[in-house]
VOPAGU-2260 file (C-alpha; in pm, 1 decimal, decimal comma):
REM VOPAGU-2260
SITE   aa  ch    i         X         Y         Z
SITE  MET   A    0    1216,8    6601,0     155,1
SITE  HIS   A    1    1017,3    6824,7     390,1
SITE  ARG   A    2    1165,1    7151,9     491,7
SITE  LYS   A    3    1175,2    7048,0     850,3
SITE  GLU   A    4    1318,5    6696,5     772,2
SITE  PHE   A    5    1594,9    6899,6     585,6
SITE  ILE   A    6    1673,6    7140,6     860,2
SITE  SER   A    7    1687,5    6833,5    1125,4
SITE  LYS   A    8    1922,0    6628,0     900,7
SITE  MET   A    9    2143,3    6942,8     855,1
SITE  LEU   A   10    2152,9    7035,7    1229,3
SITE  LEU   A   11    2269,3    6642,9    1287,2
SITE  ALA   A   12    2528,4    6664,0    1013,8
SITE  THR   A   13    2698,2    6983,1    1102,4
SITE  GLY   A   14    2644,5    6967,2    1473,9
SITE  ALA   A   15    2516,4    7321,3    1480,6
SITE  GLY   A   16    2248,1    7457,7    1741,7
SITE  ALA   A   17    2099,1    7658,3    1462,3
SITE  LEU   A   18    2112,3    7734,5    1105,0
SITE  LEU   A   19    2050,9    8026,7     922,9
SITE  LEU   A   20    1914,5    7990,8     558,0
SITE  PHE   A   21    1929,3    8288,8     354,3
SITE  ASN   A   22    1775,9    8273,8     -12,6
SITE  ALA   A   23    1719,4    7885,3      45,6
SITE  CYS   A   24    1683,3    7724,7    -296,1
SITE  GLU   A   25    1336,6    7613,4    -302,7
SITE  SER   A   26    1458,5    7299,4    -527,6
SITE  VAL   A   27    1607,9    7170,1    -243,0
SITE  PHE   A   28    1265,4    7074,8    -119,0
SITE  ASP   A   29    1017,5    6855,4    -282,3
SITE  ASN   A   30     712,7    7039,2    -402,7
SITE  ASP   A   31     520,6    6737,8    -299,8
SITE  SER   A   32     581,5    6853,6      70,5
SITE  ALA   A   33     263,4    7038,1      59,8
SITE  TYR   A   34     -59,1    6880,0     194,9
SITE  GLN   A   35    -312,5    6774,4     -74,4
SITE  VAL   A   36    -698,7    6852,0     -88,0
SITE  ASN   A   37    -907,0    6552,4    -176,8
SITE  GLU   A   38   -1190,9    6728,8    -371,8
SITE  SER   A   39   -1430,6    6467,9    -329,9
SITE  LYS   A   40   -1441,2    6544,1      32,9
SITE  CYS   A   41   -1374,9    6908,0      42,7
SITE  THR   A   42   -1719,0    7135,6      85,2
SITE  GLY   A   43   -1534,8    7458,4      47,8
SITE  CYS   A   44   -1636,2    7566,7     418,1
SITE  GLY   A   45   -1321,1    7776,2     429,3
SITE  ASP   A   46   -1187,8    7658,6     750,1
SITE  CYS   A   47    -855,7    7533,8     624,5
SITE  VAL   A   48    -826,9    7899,6     485,6
SITE  LYS   A   49    -880,9    8057,4     813,7
SITE  SER   A   50    -637,7    7830,7     989,8
SITE  CYS   A   51    -372,6    7882,7     754,1
SITE  SER   A   52     -94,4    8160,1     911,3
SITE  HIS   A   53      97,6    8121,8     592,4
SITE  ASN   A   54    -175,3    8213,4     331,7
SITE  ALA   A   55    -105,3    7894,8     149,6
SITE  ILE   A   56    -462,3    7788,6     110,4
SITE  SER   A   57    -733,3    7936,5    -112,6
SITE  LEU   A   58   -1082,9    7859,4    -225,6
SITE  SER   A   59   -1135,9    7805,9    -605,3
SITE  GLY   A   60   -1416,7    7678,9    -754,8
SITE  GLY   A   61   -1561,6    7589,6    -414,8
SITE  VAL   A   62   -1273,6    7348,7    -323,3
SITE  ALA   A   63    -959,8    7436,6    -116,8
SITE  THR   A   64    -613,1    7455,0    -315,7
SITE  ILE   A   65    -279,1    7461,2    -127,4
SITE  SER   A   66      12,1    7633,5    -264,3
SITE  SER   A   67     310,1    7401,0    -252,0
SITE  SER   A   68     554,9    7703,2    -252,4
SITE  SER   A   69     383,2    7866,6      39,7
SITE  CYS   A   70     280,9    7554,0     240,3
SITE  THR   A   71     512,4    7470,1     547,6
SITE  SER   A   72     356,4    7155,3     624,5
SITE  CYS   A   73     245,1    7293,9     972,5
SITE  GLY   A   74     -65,0    7058,8     977,9
SITE  ASN   A   75    -283,3    7340,6    1096,6
SITE  CYS   A   76    -538,9    7294,8     789,7
SITE  VAL   A   77    -532,2    6924,2     862,6
SITE  LYS   A   78    -665,5    6983,3    1230,3
SITE  SER   A   79    -917,5    7238,9    1113,5
SITE  CYS   A   80   -1083,9    7041,3     843,2
SITE  LYS   A   81   -1404,5    6853,8    1000,0
SITE  HIS   A   82   -1432,1    6645,8     667,9
SITE  GLY   A   83   -1092,5    6496,3     651,2
SITE  ALA   A   84   -1025,9    6647,8     297,0
SITE  ILE   A   85    -672,1    6728,9     338,7
SITE  SER   A   86    -383,7    6493,6     388,3
SITE  ASN   A   87     -19,6    6467,2     325,5
Protein backbone atom coordinates (compact mmCIF):
# COMPACT_ATOMS: atom_id res chain seq x y z
CA MET A 1 0.00 0.00 0.00
CA HIS A 2 1.37 3.43 -0.89
CA ARG A 3 1.86 5.90 1.93
CA LYS A 4 -0.61 8.36 0.43
CA GLU A 5 -3.20 5.61 0.02
CA PHE A 6 -2.66 4.45 3.61
CA ILE A 7 -3.07 7.96 4.99
CA SER A 8 -6.19 8.59 2.89
CA LYS A 9 -7.76 5.35 4.14
CA MET A 10 -6.93 6.18 7.74
CA LEU A 11 -8.44 9.65 7.41
CA LEU A 12 -11.62 8.19 5.97
CA ALA A 13 -11.80 5.41 8.55
CA THR A 14 -11.31 7.70 11.53
CA GLY A 15 -13.18 10.74 10.24
CA ALA A 16 -10.22 12.80 11.38
CA GLY A 17 -9.10 15.94 9.62
CA ALA A 18 -5.44 15.06 10.13
CA LEU A 19 -3.23 12.23 11.30
CA LEU A 20 -0.02 12.44 13.24
CA LEU A 21 2.25 9.49 12.58
CA PHE A 22 5.09 9.13 15.04
CA ASN A 23 7.67 6.49 14.25
CA ALA A 24 5.32 4.91 11.73
CA CYS A 25 6.38 1.34 11.15
CA GLU A 26 7.85 1.13 7.66
CA SER A 27 6.51 -2.41 7.27
CA VAL A 28 3.00 -0.94 7.00
CA PHE A 29 3.99 0.29 3.58
CA ASP A 30 4.97 -1.83 0.60
CA ASN A 31 8.63 -1.63 -0.29
CA ASP A 32 7.46 -1.75 -3.91
CA SER A 33 5.80 1.66 -3.59
CA ALA A 34 8.98 3.33 -4.80
CA TYR A 35 9.35 4.11 -8.45
CA GLN A 36 11.48 1.78 -10.55
CA VAL A 37 14.21 2.56 -13.08
CA ASN A 38 14.27 0.78 -16.43
CA GLU A 39 18.03 0.39 -16.77
CA SER A 40 17.85 -0.08 -20.52
CA LYS A 41 16.29 3.39 -20.91
CA CYS A 42 18.33 5.21 -18.25
CA THR A 43 21.16 7.31 -19.69
CA GLY A 44 22.58 8.37 -16.33
CA CYS A 45 21.99 12.05 -17.05
CA GLY A 46 21.13 12.76 -13.40
CA ASP A 47 18.03 14.89 -14.00
CA CYS A 48 16.02 12.62 -11.69
CA VAL A 49 18.64 12.94 -8.95
CA LYS A 50 18.37 16.74 -9.14
CA SER A 51 14.57 16.62 -9.09
CA CYS A 52 14.28 14.45 -5.98
CA SER A 53 13.86 16.62 -2.90
CA HIS A 54 13.97 13.51 -0.68
CA ASN A 55 17.47 12.42 -1.78
CA ALA A 56 16.06 9.02 -2.69
CA ILE A 57 17.88 8.73 -6.03
CA SER A 58 21.55 8.17 -6.71
CA LEU A 59 23.62 7.20 -9.72
CA SER A 60 25.47 3.92 -9.54
CA GLY A 61 27.43 2.61 -12.49
CA GLY A 62 25.88 5.28 -14.71
CA VAL A 63 22.31 4.23 -13.88
CA ALA A 64 19.80 5.81 -11.49
CA THR A 65 18.89 3.84 -8.38
CA ILE A 66 15.86 4.72 -6.23
CA SER A 67 15.85 3.94 -2.51
CA SER A 68 12.48 2.42 -1.62
CA SER A 69 12.89 3.51 2.00
CA SER A 70 13.36 7.18 1.04
CA CYS A 71 11.03 7.44 -1.96
CA THR A 72 7.69 9.11 -1.20
CA SER A 73 6.26 8.43 -4.68
CA CYS A 74 5.87 12.15 -5.34
CA GLY A 75 6.54 11.62 -9.06
CA ASN A 76 9.04 14.44 -9.58
CA CYS A 77 11.57 11.98 -10.99
CA VAL A 78 9.08 10.66 -13.54
CA LYS A 79 8.30 14.19 -14.72
CA SER A 80 11.99 15.08 -14.99
CA CYS A 81 13.08 11.97 -16.94
CA LYS A 82 13.19 12.82 -20.64
CA HIS A 83 13.84 9.18 -21.52
CA GLY A 84 10.82 7.60 -19.82
CA ALA A 85 13.09 5.41 -17.72
CA ILE A 86 11.18 5.77 -14.43
CA SER A 87 7.80 4.27 -13.64
CA ASN A 88 5.80 2.95 -10.72
